[in-house]
GUVO-760638 format. One record per residue: residue in three letters; residue number from 1; y, x, z negated of N, C-alpha, C, O, CB in turn. Coordinates in pm, 1 decimal. Atoms other than C-alpha are relative to their C-alpha. Glycine has a CB too. Layout:
N
<site><aa>ALA</aa><i>NUM</i><n_c2>Y</n_c2><n_c1>X</n_c1><n_c3>Z</n_c3><ca_c2>Y</ca_c2><ca_c1>X</ca_c1><ca_c3>Z</ca_c3><c_c2>Y</c_c2><c_c1>X</c_c1><c_c3>Z</c_c3><o_c2>Y</o_c2><o_c1>X</o_c1><o_c3>Z</o_c3><cb_c2>Y</cb_c2><cb_c1>X</cb_c1><cb_c3>Z</cb_c3></site>
...
REM end
This chain:
52
<site><aa>MET</aa><i>1</i><n_c2>119.6</n_c2><n_c1>-82.3</n_c1><n_c3>2.9</n_c3><ca_c2>-70.1</ca_c2><ca_c1>-2303.3</ca_c1><ca_c3>301.2</ca_c3><c_c2>6.4</c_c2><c_c1>87.5</c_c1><c_c3>-125.9</c_c3><o_c2>107.4</o_c2><o_c1>153.0</o_c1><o_c3>-151.3</o_c3><cb_c2>-12.6</cb_c2><cb_c1>87.3</cb_c1><cb_c3>130.3</cb_c3></site>
<site><aa>SER</aa><i>2</i><n_c2>2.9</n_c2><n_c1>-83.1</n_c1><n_c3>120.3</n_c3><ca_c2>-173.1</ca_c2><ca_c1>-2132.2</ca_c1><ca_c3>-21.8</ca_c3><c_c2>-30.2</c_c2><c_c1>143.5</c_c1><c_c3>38.7</c_c3><o_c2>-75.7</o_c2><o_c1>170.4</o_c1><o_c3>149.9</o_c3><cb_c2>-104.7</cb_c2><cb_c1>-52.3</cb_c1><cb_c3>-101.4</cb_c3></site>
<site><aa>ARG</aa><i>3</i><n_c2>22.1</n_c2><n_c1>-141.5</n_c1><n_c3>-30.1</n_c3><ca_c2>-200.3</ca_c2><ca_c1>-1755.9</ca_c1><ca_c3>-44.3</ca_c3><c_c2>-148.0</c_c2><c_c1>34.2</c_c1><c_c3>14.1</c_c3><o_c2>-181.3</o_c2><o_c1>139.9</o_c1><o_c3>67.8</o_c3><cb_c2>61.8</cb_c2><cb_c1>85.9</cb_c1><cb_c3>-108.2</cb_c3></site>
<site><aa>ASN</aa><i>4</i><n_c2>144.0</n_c2><n_c1>-25.9</n_c1><n_c3>-7.2</n_c3><ca_c2>-580.7</ca_c2><ca_c1>-1781.7</ca_c1><ca_c3>-69.5</ca_c3><c_c2>-66.2</c_c2><c_c1>-64.5</c_c1><c_c3>121.6</c_c3><o_c2>-187.0</o_c2><o_c1>-49.8</o_c1><o_c3>140.5</o_c3><cb_c2>-67.1</cb_c2><cb_c1>-49.6</cb_c1><cb_c3>-125.8</cb_c3></site>
<site><aa>SER</aa><i>5</i><n_c2>59.7</n_c2><n_c1>64.6</n_c1><n_c3>-115.9</n_c3><ca_c2>-630.4</ca_c2><ca_c1>-1981.4</ca_c1><ca_c3>249.9</ca_c3><c_c2>35.3</c_c2><c_c1>79.0</c_c1><c_c3>126.1</c_c3><o_c2>134.6</o_c2><o_c1>151.5</o_c1><o_c3>131.2</o_c3><cb_c2>47.9</cb_c2><cb_c1>-147.0</cb_c1><cb_c3>11.8</cb_c3></site>
<site><aa>LEU</aa><i>6</i><n_c2>-22.5</n_c2><n_c1>-66.0</n_c1><n_c3>-127.8</n_c3><ca_c2>-655.8</ca_c2><ca_c1>-1853.0</ca_c1><ca_c3>603.1</ca_c3><c_c2>51.1</c_c2><c_c1>-101.8</c_c1><c_c3>100.7</c_c3><o_c2>16.4</o_c2><o_c1>-219.7</o_c1><o_c3>93.5</o_c3><cb_c2>-129.4</cb_c2><cb_c1>67.8</cb_c1><cb_c3>51.2</cb_c3></site>
<site><aa>PRO</aa><i>7</i><n_c2>-42.1</n_c2><n_c1>91.5</n_c1><n_c3>-106.0</n_c3><ca_c2>-480.1</ca_c2><ca_c1>-2000.9</ca_c1><ca_c3>903.9</ca_c3><c_c2>-120.3</c_c2><c_c1>-37.9</c_c1><c_c3>87.2</c_c3><o_c2>-222.8</o_c2><o_c1>30.1</o_c1><o_c3>84.5</o_c3><cb_c2>112.2</cb_c2><cb_c1>64.2</cb_c1><cb_c3>86.6</cb_c3></site>
<site><aa>GLN</aa><i>8</i><n_c2>108.9</n_c2><n_c1>44.2</n_c1><n_c3>-86.2</n_c3><ca_c2>-696.9</ca_c2><ca_c1>-2189.6</ca_c1><ca_c3>1153.2</ca_c3><c_c2>-37.0</c_c2><c_c1>106.6</c_c1><c_c3>102.9</c_c3><o_c2>-154.6</o_c2><o_c1>127.3</o_c1><o_c3>132.8</o_c3><cb_c2>38.3</cb_c2><cb_c1>-129.5</cb_c1><cb_c3>70.5</cb_c3></site>
<site><aa>LYS</aa><i>9</i><n_c2>24.0</n_c2><n_c1>-105.2</n_c1><n_c3>-98.7</n_c3><ca_c2>-655.3</ca_c2><ca_c1>-1910.3</ca_c1><ca_c3>1408.6</ca_c3><c_c2>69.0</c_c2><c_c1>127.9</c_c1><c_c3>-45.2</c_c3><o_c2>183.2</o_c2><o_c1>124.8</o_c1><o_c3>-91.2</o_c3><cb_c2>50.2</cb_c2><cb_c1>-42.8</cb_c1><cb_c3>140.7</cb_c3></site>
<site><aa>PHE</aa><i>10</i><n_c2>-59.3</n_c2><n_c1>-129.2</n_c1><n_c3>30.7</n_c3><ca_c2>-595.9</ca_c2><ca_c1>-1542.2</ca_c1><ca_c3>1345.8</ca_c3><c_c2>-79.7</c_c2><c_c1>107.8</c_c1><c_c3>71.7</c_c3><o_c2>-197.0</o_c2><o_c1>88.4</o_c1><o_c3>103.9</o_c3><cb_c2>3.6</cb_c2><cb_c1>25.6</cb_c1><cb_c3>-153.4</cb_c3></site>
<site><aa>GLU</aa><i>11</i><n_c2>65.0</n_c2><n_c1>-112.4</n_c1><n_c3>-64.8</n_c3><ca_c2>-677.6</ca_c2><ca_c1>-1210.3</ca_c1><ca_c3>1506.7</ca_c3><c_c2>-75.0</c_c2><c_c1>81.0</c_c1><c_c3>-104.6</c_c3><o_c2>-26.1</o_c2><o_c1>98.5</o_c1><o_c3>-216.3</o_c3><cb_c2>102.7</cb_c2><cb_c1>88.1</cb_c1><cb_c3>74.9</cb_c3></site>
<site><aa>ALA</aa><i>12</i><n_c2>78.4</n_c2><n_c1>-82.6</n_c1><n_c3>92.0</n_c3><ca_c2>-948.1</ca_c2><ca_c1>-997.4</ca_c1><ca_c3>1344.7</ca_c3><c_c2>80.4</c_c2><c_c1>123.0</c_c1><c_c3>-41.7</c_c3><o_c2>72.5</o_c2><o_c1>166.1</o_c1><o_c3>-156.7</o_c3><cb_c2>-133.9</cb_c2><cb_c1>42.5</cb_c1><cb_c3>65.1</cb_c3></site>
<site><aa>GLU</aa><i>13</i><n_c2>-80.7</n_c2><n_c1>-118.6</n_c1><n_c3>30.5</n_c3><ca_c2>-710.7</ca_c2><ca_c1>-699.9</ca_c1><ca_c3>1364.5</ca_c3><c_c2>101.6</c_c2><c_c1>-30.2</c_c1><c_c3>-109.8</c_c3><o_c2>124.8</o_c2><o_c1>53.1</o_c1><o_c3>-197.5</o_c3><cb_c2>72.1</cb_c2><cb_c1>50.0</cb_c1><cb_c3>126.5</cb_c3></site>
<site><aa>GLU</aa><i>14</i><n_c2>-95.5</n_c2><n_c1>39.9</n_c1><n_c3>104.2</n_c3><ca_c2>-453.4</ca_c2><ca_c1>-887.7</ca_c1><ca_c3>1154.8</ca_c3><c_c2>-68.6</c_c2><c_c1>-6.1</c_c1><c_c3>-135.6</c_c3><o_c2>-13.9</o_c2><o_c1>41.2</o_c1><o_c3>-235.2</o_c3><cb_c2>63.4</cb_c2><cb_c1>-136.5</cb_c1><cb_c3>33.6</cb_c3></site>
<site><aa>ALA</aa><i>15</i><n_c2>73.9</n_c2><n_c1>11.1</n_c1><n_c3>125.8</n_c3><ca_c2>-714.3</ca_c2><ca_c1>-962.4</ca_c1><ca_c3>889.0</ca_c3><c_c2>-35.8</c_c2><c_c1>138.8</c_c1><c_c3>-53.1</c_c3><o_c2>-23.1</o_c2><o_c1>165.3</o_c1><o_c3>-172.7</o_c3><cb_c2>-127.8</cb_c2><cb_c1>-84.6</cb_c1><cb_c3>19.3</cb_c3></site>
<site><aa>ILE</aa><i>16</i><n_c2>37.0</n_c2><n_c1>-135.7</n_c1><n_c3>40.2</n_c3><ca_c2>-831.3</ca_c2><ca_c1>-600.8</ca_c1><ca_c3>884.0</ca_c3><c_c2>122.0</c_c2><c_c1>73.8</c_c1><c_c3>-54.4</c_c3><o_c2>113.1</o_c2><o_c1>140.7</o_c1><o_c3>-157.3</o_c3><cb_c2>-61.2</cb_c2><cb_c1>77.5</cb_c1><cb_c3>118.9</cb_c3></site>
<site><aa>GLU</aa><i>17</i><n_c2>-122.7</n_c2><n_c1>-65.7</n_c1><n_c3>46.6</n_c3><ca_c2>-472.7</ca_c2><ca_c1>-473.2</ca_c1><ca_c3>851.5</ca_c3><c_c2>40.3</c_c2><c_c1>-51.1</c_c1><c_c3>-137.3</c_c3><o_c2>82.5</o_c2><o_c1>27.3</o_c1><o_c3>-222.3</o_c3><cb_c2>114.5</cb_c2><cb_c1>-22.2</cb_c1><cb_c3>99.7</cb_c3></site>
<site><aa>LYS</aa><i>18</i><n_c2>-36.0</n_c2><n_c1>57.0</n_c1><n_c3>130.2</n_c3><ca_c2>-408.8</ca_c2><ca_c1>-711.2</ca_c1><ca_c3>561.1</ca_c3><c_c2>-94.1</c_c2><c_c1>50.9</c_c1><c_c3>-108.8</c_c3><o_c2>-49.4</o_c2><o_c1>83.2</o_c1><o_c3>-218.9</o_c3><cb_c2>-3.5</cb_c2><cb_c1>-154.0</cb_c1><cb_c3>5.4</cb_c3></site>
<site><aa>ILE</aa><i>19</i><n_c2>97.1</n_c2><n_c1>-51.5</n_c1><n_c3>96.7</n_c3><ca_c2>-729.7</ca_c2><ca_c1>-601.3</ca_c1><ca_c3>385.3</ca_c3><c_c2>30.6</c_c2><c_c1>144.9</c_c1><c_c3>-34.9</c_c3><o_c2>25.4</o_c2><o_c1>183.4</o_c1><o_c3>-151.7</o_c3><cb_c2>-142.8</cb_c2><cb_c1>-12.0</cb_c1><cb_c3>55.0</cb_c3></site>
<site><aa>ILE</aa><i>20</i><n_c2>-33.0</n_c2><n_c1>-141.4</n_c1><n_c3>23.3</n_c3><ca_c2>-634.1</ca_c2><ca_c1>-234.7</ca_c1><ca_c3>428.4</ca_c3><c_c2>125.2</c_c2><c_c1>11.1</c_c1><c_c3>-86.2</c_c3><o_c2>129.4</o_c2><o_c1>91.1</o_c1><o_c3>-179.8</o_c3><cb_c2>20.7</cb_c2><cb_c1>74.6</cb_c1><cb_c3>134.4</cb_c3></site>
<site><aa>LEU</aa><i>21</i><n_c2>-123.0</n_c2><n_c1>-2.1</n_c1><n_c3>79.7</n_c3><ca_c2>-283.7</ca_c2><ca_c1>-301.5</ca_c1><ca_c3>293.6</ca_c3><c_c2>-27.5</c_c2><c_c1>-37.1</c_c1><c_c3>-145.2</c_c3><o_c2>20.5</o_c2><o_c1>29.8</o_c1><o_c3>-236.7</o_c3><cb_c2>103.8</cb_c2><cb_c1>-95.6</cb_c1><cb_c3>59.6</cb_c3></site>
<site><aa>LEU</aa><i>22</i><n_c2>30.9</n_c2><n_c1>42.0</n_c1><n_c3>136.9</n_c3><ca_c2>-419.4</ca_c2><ca_c1>-487.2</ca_c1><ca_c3>-9.9</ca_c3><c_c2>-78.4</c_c2><c_c1>106.6</c_c1><c_c3>-75.5</c_c3><o_c2>-56.7</o_c2><o_c1>126.6</o_c1><o_c3>-195.0</o_c3><cb_c2>-78.6</cb_c2><cb_c1>-130.5</cb_c1><cb_c3>1.5</cb_c3></site>
<site><aa>GLU</aa><i>23</i><n_c2>76.8</n_c2><n_c1>-108.1</n_c1><n_c3>63.6</n_c3><ca_c2>-665.3</ca_c2><ca_c1>-204.2</ca_c1><ca_c3>-80.2</ca_c3><c_c2>91.6</c_c2><c_c1>115.9</c_c1><c_c3>-38.9</c_c3><o_c2>76.8</o_c2><o_c1>173.2</o_c1><o_c3>-146.8</o_c3><cb_c2>-111.5</cb_c2><cb_c1>50.0</cb_c1><cb_c3>94.4</cb_c3></site>
<site><aa>LYS</aa><i>24</i><n_c2>-93.6</n_c2><n_c1>-108.5</n_c1><n_c3>31.2</n_c3><ca_c2>-386.0</ca_c2><ca_c1>54.5</ca_c1><ca_c3>-63.1</ca_c3><c_c2>88.0</c_c2><c_c1>-36.7</c_c1><c_c3>-119.7</c_c3><o_c2>116.4</o_c2><o_c1>47.6</o_c1><o_c3>-204.8</o_c3><cb_c2>87.8</cb_c2><cb_c1>32.1</cb_c1><cb_c3>122.6</cb_c3></site>
<site><aa>ILE</aa><i>25</i><n_c2>-80.2</n_c2><n_c1>45.7</n_c1><n_c3>114.9</n_c3><ca_c2>-175.2</ca_c2><ca_c1>-152.9</ca_c1><ca_c3>-303.3</ca_c3><c_c2>-83.1</c_c2><c_c1>8.3</c_c1><c_c3>-127.2</c_c3><o_c2>-34.3</o_c2><o_c1>54.2</o_c1><o_c3>-230.5</o_c3><cb_c2>51.2</cb_c2><cb_c1>-145.6</cb_c1><cb_c3>21.9</cb_c3></site>
<site><aa>HIS</aa><i>26</i><n_c2>89.5</n_c2><n_c1>-6.2</n_c1><n_c3>116.2</n_c3><ca_c2>-472.6</ca_c2><ca_c1>-182.2</ca_c1><ca_c3>-539.9</ca_c3><c_c2>-17.1</c_c2><c_c1>145.4</c_c1><c_c3>-46.5</c_c3><o_c2>-8.5</o_c2><o_c1>173.4</o_c1><o_c3>-166.1</o_c3><cb_c2>-138.3</cb_c2><cb_c1>-62.5</cb_c1><cb_c3>34.4</cb_c3></site>
<site><aa>ILE</aa><i>27</i><n_c2>15.9</n_c2><n_c1>-141.8</n_c1><n_c3>33.6</n_c3><ca_c2>-529.2</ca_c2><ca_c1>195.6</ca_c1><ca_c3>-527.7</ca_c3><c_c2>126.7</c_c2><c_c1>52.3</c_c1><c_c3>-66.4</c_c3><o_c2>119.3</o_c2><o_c1>125.7</o_c1><o_c3>-164.9</o_c3><cb_c2>-33.0</cb_c2><cb_c1>83.3</cb_c1><cb_c3>126.3</cb_c3></site>
<site><aa>GLY</aa><i>28</i><n_c2>-127.3</n_c2><n_c1>-42.6</n_c1><n_c3>58.8</n_c3><ca_c2>-158.9</ca_c2><ca_c1>253.3</ca_c1><ca_c3>-599.8</ca_c3><c_c2>16.0</c_c2><c_c1>-48.9</c_c1><c_c3>-142.9</c_c3><o_c2>59.9</o_c2><o_c1>26.6</o_c1><o_c3>-229.7</o_c3><cb_c2>115.9</cb_c2><cb_c1>-49.8</cb_c1><cb_c3>84.1</cb_c3></site>
<site><aa>PHE</aa><i>29</i><n_c2>-8.0</n_c2><n_c1>53.2</n_c1><n_c3>136.1</n_c3><ca_c2>-170.0</ca_c2><ca_c1>26.1</ca_c1><ca_c3>-904.2</ca_c3><c_c2>-94.1</c_c2><c_c1>75.3</c_c1><c_c3>-93.9</c_c3><o_c2>-57.0</o_c2><o_c1>108.7</o_c1><o_c3>-206.4</o_c3><cb_c2>-33.5</cb_c2><cb_c1>-149.9</cb_c1><cb_c3>-0.9</cb_c3></site>
<site><aa>GLU</aa><i>30</i><n_c2>96.6</n_c2><n_c1>-73.4</n_c1><n_c3>82.4</n_c3><ca_c2>-481.7</ca_c2><ca_c1>201.1</ca_c1><ca_c3>-1033.7</ca_c3><c_c2>49.6</c_c2><c_c1>141.5</c_c1><c_c3>-29.1</c_c3><o_c2>35.9</o_c2><o_c1>189.6</o_c1><o_c3>-141.6</o_c3><cb_c2>-137.2</cb_c2><cb_c1>5.3</cb_c1><cb_c3>69.9</cb_c3></site>
<site><aa>GLN</aa><i>31</i><n_c2>-54.7</n_c2><n_c1>-134.7</n_c1><n_c3>21.1</n_c3><ca_c2>-320.7</ca_c2><ca_c1>543.8</ca_c1><ca_c3>-985.4</ca_c3><c_c2>115.9</c_c2><c_c1>-4.4</c_c1><c_c3>-99.0</c_c3><o_c2>128.9</o_c2><o_c1>83.9</o_c1><o_c3>-183.7</o_c3><cb_c2>46.7</cb_c2><cb_c1>61.5</cb_c1><cb_c3>133.8</cb_c3></site>
<site><aa>SER</aa><i>32</i><n_c2>-112.7</n_c2><n_c1>13.8</n_c1><n_c3>91.7</n_c3><ca_c2>-8.9</ca_c2><ca_c1>423.8</ca_c1><ca_c3>-1165.5</ca_c3><c_c2>-48.3</c_c2><c_c1>-20.8</c_c1><c_c3>-143.1</c_c3><o_c2>2.9</o_c2><o_c1>41.5</o_c1><o_c3>-236.1</o_c3><cb_c2>89.8</cb_c2><cb_c1>-116.5</cb_c1><cb_c3>42.8</cb_c3></site>
<site><aa>LYS</aa><i>33</i><n_c2>54.4</n_c2><n_c1>24.7</n_c1><n_c3>133.7</n_c3><ca_c2>-210.6</ca_c2><ca_c1>290.3</ca_c1><ca_c3>-1459.8</ca_c3><c_c2>-62.5</c_c2><c_c1>125.7</c_c1><c_c3>-58.9</c_c3><o_c2>-61.4</o_c2><o_c1>144.3</o_c1><o_c3>-180.6</o_c3><cb_c2>-103.6</cb_c2><cb_c1>-112.0</cb_c1><cb_c3>4.7</cb_c3></site>
<site><aa>ALA</aa><i>34</i><n_c2>63.8</n_c2><n_c1>-123.9</n_c1><n_c3>45.8</n_c3><ca_c2>-391.8</ca_c2><ca_c1>626.8</ca_c1><ca_c3>-1478.7</ca_c3><c_c2>101.4</c_c2><c_c1>111.7</c_c1><c_c3>-20.4</c_c3><o_c2>64.2</o_c2><o_c1>223.4</o_c1><o_c3>-56.7</o_c3><cb_c2>-106.1</cb_c2><cb_c1>44.5</cb_c1><cb_c3>99.8</cb_c3></site>
<site><aa>GLY</aa><i>35</i><n_c2>-103.6</n_c2><n_c1>-101.0</n_c1><n_c3>20.1</n_c3><ca_c2>-58.9</ca_c2><ca_c1>810.3</ca_c1><ca_c3>-1496.2</ca_c3><c_c2>14.6</c_c2><c_c1>97.6</c_c1><c_c3>116.0</c_c3><o_c2>82.5</o_c2><o_c1>199.5</o_c1><o_c3>103.0</o_c3><cb_c2>-28.9</cb_c2><cb_c1>76.3</cb_c1><cb_c3>-124.5</cb_c3></site>
<site><aa>LYS</aa><i>36</i><n_c2>-8.5</n_c2><n_c1>-87.0</n_c1><n_c3>-117.6</n_c3><ca_c2>-98.0</ca_c2><ca_c1>965.0</ca_c1><ca_c3>-1150.6</ca_c3><c_c2>122.3</c_c2><c_c1>-40.4</c_c1><c_c3>81.7</c_c3><o_c2>111.0</o_c2><o_c1>-102.7</o_c1><o_c3>187.3</o_c3><cb_c2>-130.4</cb_c2><cb_c1>-8.7</cb_c1><cb_c3>86.7</cb_c3></site>
<site><aa>VAL</aa><i>37</i><n_c2>-125.9</n_c2><n_c1>36.2</n_c1><n_c3>-64.1</n_c3><ca_c2>266.4</ca_c2><ca_c1>925.4</ca_c1><ca_c3>-1055.8</ca_c3><c_c2>85.1</c_c2><c_c1>124.3</c_c1><c_c3>22.1</c_c3><o_c2>61.8</o_c2><o_c1>228.9</o_c1><o_c3>-38.5</o_c3><cb_c2>76.6</cb_c2><cb_c1>-103.2</cb_c1><cb_c3>-84.7</cb_c3></site>
<site><aa>VAL</aa><i>38</i><n_c2>-92.6</n_c2><n_c1>-108.5</n_c1><n_c3>-30.3</n_c3><ca_c2>541.6</ca_c2><ca_c1>1145.2</ca_c1><ca_c3>-916.8</ca_c3><c_c2>140.8</c_c2><c_c1>-54.8</c_c1><c_c3>-21.1</c_c3><o_c2>171.4</o_c2><o_c1>-166.5</o_c1><o_c3>20.7</o_c3><cb_c2>-20.0</cb_c2><cb_c1>55.0</cb_c1><cb_c3>147.3</cb_c3></site>
<site><aa>SER</aa><i>39</i><n_c2>-137.5</n_c2><n_c1>45.4</n_c1><n_c3>21.0</n_c3><ca_c2>904.8</ca_c2><ca_c1>1123.0</ca_c1><ca_c3>-1023.4</ca_c3><c_c2>74.0</c_c2><c_c1>-2.7</c_c1><c_c3>133.4</c_c3><o_c2>32.0</o_c2><o_c1>60.8</o_c1><o_c3>230.1</o_c3><cb_c2>73.7</cb_c2><cb_c1>91.6</cb_c1><cb_c3>-101.4</cb_c3></site>
<site><aa>ALA</aa><i>40</i><n_c2>-79.9</n_c2><n_c1>7.9</n_c1><n_c3>-122.5</n_c3><ca_c2>1168.4</ca_c2><ca_c1>1038.9</ca_c1><ca_c3>-763.6</ca_c3><c_c2>50.7</c_c2><c_c1>138.6</c_c1><c_c3>39.6</c_c3><o_c2>52.6</o_c2><o_c1>172.3</o_c1><o_c3>158.0</o_c3><cb_c2>118.8</cb_c2><cb_c1>-97.1</cb_c1><cb_c3>-18.7</cb_c3></site>
<site><aa>ASP</aa><i>41</i><n_c2>-48.9</n_c2><n_c1>-134.6</n_c1><n_c3>-30.4</n_c3><ca_c2>1309.1</ca_c2><ca_c1>1392.7</ca_c1><ca_c3>-792.0</ca_c3><c_c2>-109.8</c_c2><c_c1>87.7</c_c1><c_c3>58.3</c_c3><o_c2>-86.5</o_c2><o_c1>161.1</o_c1><o_c3>154.4</o_c3><cb_c2>56.9</cb_c2><cb_c1>65.0</cb_c1><cb_c3>-125.4</cb_c3></site>
<site><aa>ASP</aa><i>42</i><n_c2>113.1</n_c2><n_c1>-76.2</n_c1><n_c3>-53.9</n_c3><ca_c2>966.1</ca_c2><ca_c1>1549.5</ca_c1><ca_c3>-737.5</ca_c3><c_c2>-35.4</c_c2><c_c1>-46.5</c_c1><c_c3>141.4</c_c3><o_c2>-67.1</o_c2><o_c1>35.0</o_c1><o_c3>228.0</o_c3><cb_c2>-122.4</cb_c2><cb_c1>-13.6</cb_c1><cb_c3>-92.2</cb_c3></site>
<site><aa>ALA</aa><i>43</i><n_c2>30.5</n_c2><n_c1>54.1</n_c1><n_c3>-132.5</n_c3><ca_c2>905.7</ca_c2><ca_c1>1319.3</ca_c1><ca_c3>-441.3</ca_c3><c_c2>100.4</c_c2><c_c1>51.7</c_c1><c_c3>102.7</c_c3><o_c2>63.3</o_c2><o_c1>87.2</o_c1><o_c3>214.6</o_c3><cb_c2>0.6</cb_c2><cb_c1>-154.4</cb_c1><cb_c3>-2.7</cb_c3></site>
<site><aa>LYS</aa><i>44</i><n_c2>-102.4</n_c2><n_c1>-51.9</n_c1><n_c3>-91.6</n_c3><ca_c2>1236.7</ca_c2><ca_c1>1426.8</ca_c1><ca_c3>-286.0</ca_c3><c_c2>-27.1</c_c2><c_c1>145.8</c_c1><c_c3>34.6</c_c3><o_c2>-13.9</o_c2><o_c1>186.1</o_c1><o_c3>150.2</o_c3><cb_c2>140.4</cb_c2><cb_c1>-14.3</cb_c1><cb_c3>-61.9</cb_c3></site>
<site><aa>LEU</aa><i>45</i><n_c2>30.9</n_c2><n_c1>-140.6</n_c1><n_c3>-25.7</n_c3><ca_c2>1140.8</ca_c2><ca_c1>1792.1</ca_c1><ca_c3>-325.3</ca_c3><c_c2>-120.8</c_c2><c_c1>14.9</c_c1><c_c3>92.8</c_c3><o_c2>-120.1</o_c2><o_c1>98.0</o_c1><o_c3>183.6</o_c3><cb_c2>-26.0</cb_c2><cb_c1>73.1</cb_c1><cb_c3>-131.9</cb_c3></site>
<site><aa>ARG</aa><i>46</i><n_c2>119.8</n_c2><n_c1>-6.6</n_c1><n_c3>-83.4</n_c3><ca_c2>798.1</ca_c2><ca_c1>1733.6</ca_c1><ca_c3>-172.2</ca_c3><c_c2>28.2</c_c2><c_c1>-42.9</c_c1><c_c3>143.4</c_c3><o_c2>-29.8</o_c2><o_c1>11.0</o_c1><o_c3>237.7</o_c3><cb_c2>-109.5</cb_c2><cb_c1>-86.9</cb_c1><cb_c3>-59.0</cb_c3></site>
<site><aa>MET</aa><i>47</i><n_c2>-29.7</n_c2><n_c1>54.0</n_c1><n_c3>-132.0</n_c3><ca_c2>945.1</ca_c2><ca_c1>1539.5</ca_c1><ca_c3>119.1</ca_c3><c_c2>101.9</c_c2><c_c1>83.4</c_c1><c_c3>77.3</c_c3><o_c2>117.9</o_c2><o_c1>65.4</o_c1><o_c3>198.0</o_c3><cb_c2>50.2</cb_c2><cb_c1>-140.8</cb_c1><cb_c3>-13.3</cb_c3></site>
<site><aa>LYS</aa><i>48</i><n_c2>-107.4</n_c2><n_c1>-76.4</n_c1><n_c3>-61.0</n_c3><ca_c2>1222.7</ca_c2><ca_c1>1789.6</ca_c1><ca_c3>189.2</ca_c3><c_c2>-43.9</c_c2><c_c1>67.2</c_c1><c_c3>130.1</c_c3><o_c2>31.3</o_c2><o_c1>68.7</o_c1><o_c3>227.6</o_c3><cb_c2>50.6</cb_c2><cb_c1>104.1</cb_c1><cb_c3>-97.3</cb_c3></site>
<site><aa>LYS</aa><i>49</i><n_c2>44.3</n_c2><n_c1>-72.6</n_c1><n_c3>-119.7</n_c3><ca_c2>1013.7</ca_c2><ca_c1>1984.6</ca_c1><ca_c3>440.9</ca_c3><c_c2>-21.6</c_c2><c_c1>-93.4</c_c1><c_c3>118.4</c_c3><o_c2>-15.5</o_c2><o_c1>-48.4</o_c1><o_c3>232.8</o_c3><cb_c2>-128.8</cb_c2><cb_c1>76.3</cb_c1><cb_c3>-29.4</cb_c3></site>
<site><aa>TRP</aa><i>50</i><n_c2>19.0</n_c2><n_c1>94.6</n_c1><n_c3>-109.2</n_c3><ca_c2>947.7</ca_c2><ca_c1>1666.2</ca_c1><ca_c3>644.5</ca_c3><c_c2>129.9</c_c2><c_c1>-68.7</c_c1><c_c3>39.9</c_c3><o_c2>138.8</o_c2><o_c1>-125.7</o_c1><o_c3>148.7</o_c3><cb_c2>-102.8</cb_c2><cb_c1>-103.6</cb_c1><cb_c3>-38.9</cb_c3></site>
<site><aa>LEU</aa><i>51</i><n_c2>-124.4</n_c2><n_c1>74.7</n_c1><n_c3>-26.0</n_c3><ca_c2>1302.0</ca_c2><ca_c1>1527.5</ca_c1><ca_c3>624.2</ca_c3><c_c2>112.4</c_c2><c_c1>89.9</c_c1><c_c3>51.7</c_c3><o_c2>229.9</o_c2><o_c1>63.0</o_c1><o_c3>26.8</o_c3><cb_c2>46.0</cb_c2><cb_c1>-70.6</cb_c1><cb_c3>-127.3</cb_c3></site>
<site><aa>LYS</aa><i>52</i><n_c2>-101.9</n_c2><n_c1>-91.9</n_c1><n_c3>-54.4</n_c3><ca_c2>1481.3</ca_c2><ca_c1>1813.1</ca_c1><ca_c3>800.3</ca_c3><c_c2>73.7</c_c2><c_c1>-61.2</c_c1><c_c3>114.2</c_c3><o_c2>162.4</o_c2><o_c1>2.0</o_c1><o_c3>171.4</o_c3><cb_c2>-62.5</cb_c2><cb_c1>129.8</cb_c1><cb_c3>44.9</cb_c3></site>
REM end
């Protein structure tokens, strides 16, 4: 099966989840190309309050 084909049977929820994932990846690439990135050190500092 090629990456552009769909299986004969699939759940609509699976398709929706895949579309959402692909959109998030696309947004991430666009943000990266625009220079909207955070260094690993900055990310660690930002996450510190959630990783207690």
